[in-house]
C-alpha positions in Angstrom: 63.4 -45.2 -32.4 60.1 -46.7 -31.4 61.5 -48.2 -28.2 63.0 -44.7 -27.3 59.6 -43.1 -28.0 57.8 -45.7 -25.9 60.1 -45.2 -23.0 59.7 -41.5 -23.2 56.0 -41.6 -23.2 56.0 -44.0 -20.2 58.3 -41.7 -18.3 56.1 -38.7 -19.0 53.0 -40.6 -18.1 54.6 -41.7 -14.9 55.7 -38.2 -14.0 52.2 -36.8 -14.6 50.4 -39.6 -12.8 52.8 -39.2 -9.9 51.7 -35.5 -9.7 48.1 -36.7 -9.8 48.8 -39.2 -7.0 50.5 -36.6 -4.7 47.5 -34.3 -5.1 44.8 -36.8 -4.9 45.7 -39.8 -2.7 44.1 -39.7 0.7 47.1 -40.5 2.8 50.7 -39.1 2.8 52.2 -42.6 3.0 50.1 -43.7 0.0 51.0 -40.7 -2.0 54.7 -41.2 -1.4 54.5 -44.9 -2.2 52.6 -44.3 -5.5 54.9 -41.4 -6.5 58.1 -43.4 -6.1 56.6 -46.4 -8.0 55.3 -44.3 -10.8 58.5 -42.6 -11.4 60.7 -45.7 -11.0 58.6 -48.3 -12.7 56.1 -46.4 -14.9 55.5 -49.4 -17.2 53.8 -51.3 -14.6 52.8 -48.6 -12.1 50.8 -46.4 -14.3 48.2 -48.9 -15.3 48.1 -50.3 -11.8 47.4 -46.8 -10.4 44.6 -46.0 -12.8 42.9 -49.3 -11.9 43.7 -49.6 -8.2 45.0 -46.1 -7.1 41.9 -44.1 -6.9 40.7 -43.2 -3.5 37.0 -42.8 -4.2 34.4 -44.5 -6.3 33.4 -42.6 -9.4 30.1 -41.0 -8.4 30.2 -42.7 -5.0 30.4 -39.5 -3.1 27.3 -38.1 -4.8 25.4 -41.4 -4.4 26.4 -41.6 -0.7 25.0 -38.1 -0.1 21.8 -39.4 -1.7 21.8 -42.4 0.6 22.1 -40.1 3.5 19.3 -37.8 2.3 17.1 -40.9 1.6 17.1 -41.9 5.4 17.3 -38.3 6.6 13.7 -38.2 7.8 14.2 -41.3 9.9 17.5 -40.1 11.3 16.0 -36.6 12.2 13.1 -38.4 13.9 15.5 -40.7 15.8 17.7 -37.7 16.9 14.5 -35.9 18.1 13.5 -38.9 20.1 16.9 -39.1 21.7 16.5 -35.7 23.0 12.9 -36.1 24.2 13.9 -39.3 26.1 17.1 -37.9 27.7 19.3 -40.4 25.7 21.8 -38.0 24.5 25.0 -38.5 26.7 26.1 -34.9 27.0 23.2 -32.5 26.3 25.0 -29.9 28.4 27.9 -29.4 25.9 27.8 -26.1 23.9 29.3 -27.8 20.8 29.6 -31.5 19.7 32.7 -33.5 20.2 35.0 -34.2 17.3 33.8 -37.8 17.0 30.1 -36.5 17.0 30.9 -34.1 14.2 32.4 -36.9 12.1 29.5 -39.3 12.8 26.8 -36.5 12.5 25.1 -38.2 15.5 25.7 -37.7 19.2 27.0 -40.0 21.9 23.9 -41.8 23.2 23.2 -42.9 26.7 21.4 -45.9 28.0 23.5 -48.5 26.2 24.9 -51.9 27.1 27.9 -53.6 25.5 29.4 -57.0 25.8 33.0 -57.6 24.4 33.3 -60.9 22.5 37.0 -61.9 22.3 37.0 -64.9 19.9 35.0 -66.7 17.3 33.1 -69.1 19.7 31.8 -66.3 21.8 31.0 -64.1 18.8 29.0 -66.6 16.8 27.2 -67.9 19.8 26.0 -64.4 20.6 25.1 -63.6 17.0 23.1 -66.7 16.5 21.4 -66.4 19.8 20.4 -62.9 18.9 19.1 -64.0 15.5 17.0 -66.5 17.2 15.4 -63.8 19.3 14.4 -61.7 16.3 10.7 -61.0 16.1 10.4 -58.4 13.3 13.6 -58.1 11.1 17.3 -59.0 10.8 20.0 -57.0 9.0 23.1 -59.0 8.1 26.2 -57.5 6.4 29.6 -59.2 6.0 32.6 -58.9 3.8 33.1 -62.7 3.9 30.5 -65.4 4.1 31.6 -69.0 3.4 29.5 -72.0 2.6 31.1 -73.9 5.5 30.0 -75.0 9.0 29.6 -71.4 10.3 28.1 -70.1 7.1 25.6 -72.9 7.0 24.7 -72.2 10.7 24.1 -68.7 9.8 21.9 -69.7 6.9 19.9 -72.2 9.1 19.3 -69.6 11.8 18.1 -67.1 9.2 15.8 -69.6 7.5 14.3 -70.6 10.9 13.3 -67.0 11.5 12.0 -66.6 8.0 9.6 -69.5 8.7 8.4 -67.5 11.8 7.6 -64.4 9.6 10.7 -62.4 10.3 12.2 -60.3 7.6 15.8 -60.5 6.6 18.0 -58.3 4.5 21.6 -59.6 3.7 24.5 -57.7 2.1 27.8 -59.4 1.2 30.9 -58.4 -0.7 30.9 -60.2 -4.0 34.7 -60.7 -4.1 35.2 -61.3 -0.4 32.5 -64.0 -0.3 32.7 -67.1 -2.4 29.0 -68.2 -2.1 27.8 -71.0 -4.5 24.6 -70.3 -6.3 22.7 -73.0 -4.3 23.5 -71.2 -1.0 22.1 -67.9 -2.3 19.1 -69.6 -4.0 17.9 -71.3 -0.8 17.9 -68.0 1.1 16.3 -66.1 -1.7 13.6 -68.7 -2.2 12.8 -68.4 1.5 12.2 -64.7 1.0 15.5 -63.2 2.1 16.4 -60.0 0.5 20.0 -60.8 -0.5 22.4 -58.5 -2.5 26.0 -58.1 -3.2 27.5 -54.6 -2.3 28.1 -53.8 -6.0 31.4 -52.0 -5.4 32.0 -52.0 -9.2 28.6 -50.3 -9.8 28.9 -47.8 -12.7 30.8 -48.0 -15.9 33.9 -46.1 -14.5 34.2 -48.5 -11.6 34.1 -51.7 -13.6 37.7 -52.5 -12.8 37.8 -50.9 -9.4 38.3 -54.2 -7.6 40.2 -52.7 -4.6 37.1 -51.0 -3.3 35.6 -53.7 -1.0 33.0 -53.3 1.7 34.6 -54.6 4.9 31.7 -53.9 7.3 30.5 -56.7 9.6 27.1 -55.8 10.9 24.1 -57.7 12.4 21.1 -55.8 13.6 18.1 -57.5 15.3 14.8 -55.6 15.5 16.6 -52.3 16.1 17.3 -53.5 19.7 20.6 -55.4 19.3 23.6 -55.0 17.1 26.9 -56.7 16.5 30.0 -55.1 14.9 33.6 -56.2 14.9 36.4 -58.0 13.1 35.0 -61.5 12.4 33.6 -62.6 9.1 31.5 -65.7 8.7 33.7 -68.7 8.2 35.2 -71.7 10.0 38.6 -70.1 10.0 37.3 -67.3 12.4 36.7 -70.1 15.0 40.2 -71.5 14.4 38.8 -74.5 12.6 40.9 -74.1 9.4 44.2 -76.1 9.8 45.9 -74.0 7.1 45.3 -70.8 9.1 45.3 -72.2 12.6 44.3 -70.1 15.6 42.5 -66.9 14.9 42.2 -64.0 17.4 39.8 -61.1 16.7 37.2 -59.0 18.6 33.5 -58.4 18.2 31.0 -56.3 20.2 27.4 -56.9 21.1 25.4 -53.7 21.7 21.9 -52.8 23.0 20.3 -49.5 23.4 20.1 -46.3 21.2 23.5 -46.9 19.6 21.9 -49.8 17.7 20.0 -47.4 15.5 23.3 -45.6 14.7 24.7 -48.9 13.3 21.4 -49.3 11.5 22.0 -46.0 9.6 25.2 -47.4 8.2 23.5 -50.5 7.0 20.6 -48.5 5.4 23.0 -46.4 3.5 24.8 -49.4 2.1 21.6 -51.0 1.2 20.5 -48.0 -0.7 23.8 -48.0 -2.6 23.4 -51.6 -3.5 19.7 -51.7 -4.3 18.6 -48.1 -5.0 15.9 -48.7 -2.6 15.1 -47.4 1.0 14.7 -50.0 3.7 11.2 -49.7 5.0 9.7 -50.7 8.3 12.8 -50.3 10.5 12.7 -49.4 14.1 13.9 -45.9 14.6 12.5 -45.6 18.2 15.4 -45.5 20.6 15.0 -47.3 23.9 17.4 -47.8 26.8 19.0 -51.3 27.0 16.8 -53.8 28.8 19.8 -54.5 31.2 19.5 -50.9 32.6 23.1 -50.3 32.0 23.9 -46.8 30.7 27.1 -46.7 28.8 27.7 -43.7 26.5 28.4 -44.9 23.0 28.7 -43.7 19.4 28.9 -45.5 16.1 31.0 -43.8 13.4 30.9 -45.4 10.0 33.9 -44.7 7.8 34.7 -45.1 4.1 35.9 -43.6 0.9 33.5 -40.6 1.0 35.0 -39.2 4.2 36.6 -35.8 3.8 39.2 -36.8 6.4 40.8 -40.2 7.2 38.4 -40.8 9.9 39.5 -44.3 10.6 43.1 -43.1 11.2 41.8 -40.4 13.6 40.6 -43.0 16.1 44.1 -43.3 17.3 44.4 -39.7 18.3 40.8 -39.0 19.3 40.9 -40.4 22.9 43.0 -37.5 24.1 40.5 -35.0 22.6 37.6 -36.9 24.2 39.2 -36.9 27.6 39.8 -33.3 27.5 36.1 -32.7 27.0 35.3 -34.7 30.2 33.9 -37.7 28.4 35.4 -40.1 30.9 37.7 -42.9 29.6 36.8 -43.6 25.9 37.5 -47.0 24.5 37.7 -47.1 20.7 36.5 -50.5 19.4 37.3 -50.7 15.6 35.8 -53.1 13.2 38.3 -54.6 10.7 41.5 -53.3 12.5 43.7 -55.6 10.4 45.2 -54.0 7.3 44.1 -50.6 8.5 46.8 -48.6 6.9 46.6 -50.5 3.6 42.9 -50.2 3.3 41.9 -47.2 5.4 39.5 -45.9 2.7 37.3 -49.0 2.7 33.8 -48.8 4.3 34.1 -49.8 8.0 32.0 -49.4 11.2 33.6 -48.2 14.4 32.2 -47.8 18.0 33.4 -45.5 20.7 32.5 -46.3 24.3 32.9 -43.8 27.1 32.9 -45.2 30.6 32.8 -42.6 33.4 
């Protein structure tokens, strides 16, 4: 009798949870997968769904809006400066493009970009950029290892700290396996270093599937790097267990850098509850005098739409608006369908 009652309760719970999944999961493929599992294997799928199946942090939407509001004054001043300095790519348009609506910022002109096609090129560029820092460095990665590449990053940061440069560092507490000594050395040098705190809040304590996959480096508000490579030897193909690694990163200069900076500032506010002070919100054209039109569009679990998925259809829309030949450069393209609600950072580049 008790076994029959238990089975009945599980089946009812599975059916009700399947309805919840169909109504609440962000993607159609996710909703179908959860519904089938919940009805077929409710004994395992029901607890798994309530731990891993939610598509948003509890309270994260509200907090994210607060993060946006916290940097609103700087962003508004940044937008006004873009207009005053003729750094908006298409000021003649009557209405913003789709990507601009999603980003809540316009395509900017006066940018330069360098495509970095492997780990050697990427880390050489990032480390050289850090060495050029005069005021501040913003660093954010999903994975930071205490290996050759990770120690080189630490060494470059410590060298600039000794020169009086500020550094703020965000990392994902599950993606990164940093030993206490690594963190202590950076913190003792004055680096403001925090985990992203994806399980922040009582209701999110077991929400381990919400990870922050952004990979961002910003130097002085003049240069930025985004892309698919984390900090570790395996991203240079040096791990014999993994072998060759192929991924892409992008170095940017110009007004689009401040757009990347907005994403970092919001994530820092979530992790620390504090607003980053003293950042450069004064947009300037790239020193190389190139003038690429670029847009940074951060995506994550607070998006009303599946913005990351929309990148695959947006090029046609942009071309219809005479934006030239847009090239989407996505950060963290791997596992996109499985983790499309995770915080990411993407860049659109329009070349006439």
